[in-house]
C-alpha positions as CSV (number, residue, x, y, z in Angstrom):
1,M,-31.3,-117.4,17.9
2,E,-27.6,-116.9,17.2
3,D,-25.9,-118.3,14.1
4,T,-23.2,-120.6,15.4
5,R,-21.6,-121.5,12.0
6,P,-17.9,-120.5,11.7
7,P,-17.1,-117.8,9.2
8,G,-16.4,-118.8,5.6
9,K,-18.3,-120.2,2.8
10,T,-18.8,-123.5,0.9
11,T,-18.5,-123.7,-2.8
12,V,-19.7,-126.6,-4.9
13,A,-17.9,-127.4,-8.2
14,P,-20.2,-127.9,-11.2
15,D,-18.8,-131.4,-11.6
16,V,-20.3,-132.3,-8.2
17,L,-23.8,-131.0,-9.3
18,V,-23.4,-133.1,-12.5
19,E,-22.7,-136.2,-10.5
20,I,-25.5,-135.6,-8.1
21,A,-28.0,-135.1,-11.0
22,R,-26.7,-138.1,-12.8
23,M,-26.9,-140.5,-9.8
24,A,-30.3,-139.2,-8.8
25,A,-31.6,-139.8,-12.4
26,L,-30.1,-143.3,-12.6
27,K,-31.9,-144.3,-9.4
28,V,-35.3,-143.7,-10.9
29,S,-37.1,-146.9,-12.1
30,G,-37.5,-146.9,-15.9
31,V,-34.1,-145.2,-16.5
32,Y,-31.9,-147.4,-18.6
33,A,-28.8,-145.2,-18.9
34,M,-27.6,-141.6,-19.5
35,A,-27.1,-140.6,-23.1
36,P,-24.3,-138.3,-24.4
37,V,-25.4,-134.7,-24.7
38,S,-26.7,-134.2,-28.2
39,G,-26.8,-131.2,-30.6
40,G,-24.7,-128.2,-30.7
41,V,-22.7,-127.7,-27.6
42,D,-22.8,-124.2,-26.1
43,R,-19.5,-123.1,-24.6
44,F,-21.2,-122.5,-21.3
45,F,-22.2,-126.1,-21.0
46,K,-18.9,-127.8,-21.1
47,R,-19.3,-129.8,-17.9
48,G,-21.1,-133.2,-17.9
49,L,-21.3,-133.6,-21.7
50,N,-20.3,-137.3,-21.5
51,D,-22.4,-137.9,-18.4
52,G,-25.7,-137.0,-20.0
53,V,-26.1,-133.9,-17.9
54,R,-25.8,-130.2,-18.6
55,I,-25.7,-127.9,-15.6
56,K,-26.0,-124.2,-15.7
57,L,-25.8,-121.9,-12.7
58,E,-27.5,-118.5,-12.5
59,D,-27.5,-116.6,-9.2
60,D,-26.9,-119.8,-7.3
61,V,-29.9,-121.4,-8.9
62,V,-29.3,-124.7,-10.7
63,F,-30.7,-125.4,-14.2
64,A,-30.2,-129.0,-15.4
65,D,-30.7,-130.7,-18.7
66,L,-30.6,-134.5,-18.5
67,Y,-30.2,-136.7,-21.6
68,L,-31.6,-140.2,-21.0
69,I,-32.2,-143.6,-22.5
70,L,-35.3,-145.1,-20.9
71,E,-36.4,-148.7,-20.6
72,S,-39.1,-149.9,-23.0
73,G,-42.7,-150.4,-21.9
74,I,-42.7,-147.5,-19.3
75,N,-44.8,-144.4,-19.0
76,I,-42.4,-141.7,-20.3
77,R,-44.3,-138.8,-18.7
78,E,-44.4,-140.5,-15.3
79,V,-40.7,-141.5,-15.4
80,S,-39.8,-138.0,-16.5
81,R,-41.7,-136.5,-13.6
82,N,-40.0,-138.9,-11.2
83,I,-36.6,-137.9,-12.5
84,Q,-37.3,-134.2,-12.1
85,Q,-38.5,-134.7,-8.5
86,N,-35.6,-137.0,-7.6
87,V,-32.9,-134.7,-9.1
88,T,-34.5,-131.6,-7.5
89,R,-34.7,-133.3,-4.1
90,A,-31.1,-134.6,-4.3
91,I,-29.6,-131.2,-5.3
92,T,-31.7,-129.3,-2.7
93,E,-30.9,-131.8,0.2
94,M,-27.2,-132.4,-0.6
95,V,-26.0,-128.9,-1.4
96,G,-28.9,-126.7,-0.3
97,M,-29.2,-124.9,-3.7
98,D,-32.4,-124.0,-5.3
99,V,-33.3,-125.7,-8.6
100,G,-34.9,-123.6,-11.3
101,E,-35.5,-126.3,-13.9
102,V,-34.8,-129.9,-14.6
103,N,-35.4,-130.5,-18.3
104,I,-35.6,-134.1,-19.5
105,H,-34.5,-135.1,-23.0
106,I,-35.4,-138.7,-24.0
107,E,-32.7,-139.7,-26.5
108,N,-33.6,-143.3,-27.0
109,I,-35.5,-146.3,-25.7
110,A,-33.6,-149.5,-24.8
111,Y,-35.5,-152.3,-26.4
112,E,-34.7,-155.9,-25.5
113,E,-33.0,-157.8,-28.3
114,E,-35.3,-160.5,-29.8
115,A,-33.7,-163.9,-29.5
């Protein structure tokens, strides 16, 4: 079978990967919001700091850290697994890149205000 693609290549800006990861995480039931990236900021992780996402690329493999606020009363382990699967699937399907890791960092729980 002959490859019929025209010559050239496609590059994906890290900001695109940040947005894909962010949107995929927010679609998961139990996610309340993204949290600002906490802790010391490594100079290699400048993108996505305010979006709750750190993206690192190594040999065209994506490594993602997501910082999240979850809804109260949910199973954190189950929601975390769903986020990992959703983000991995979104990156793989949308840009065709392999995903090495999707690390979940729960920064807070959104409790309803008592009236």
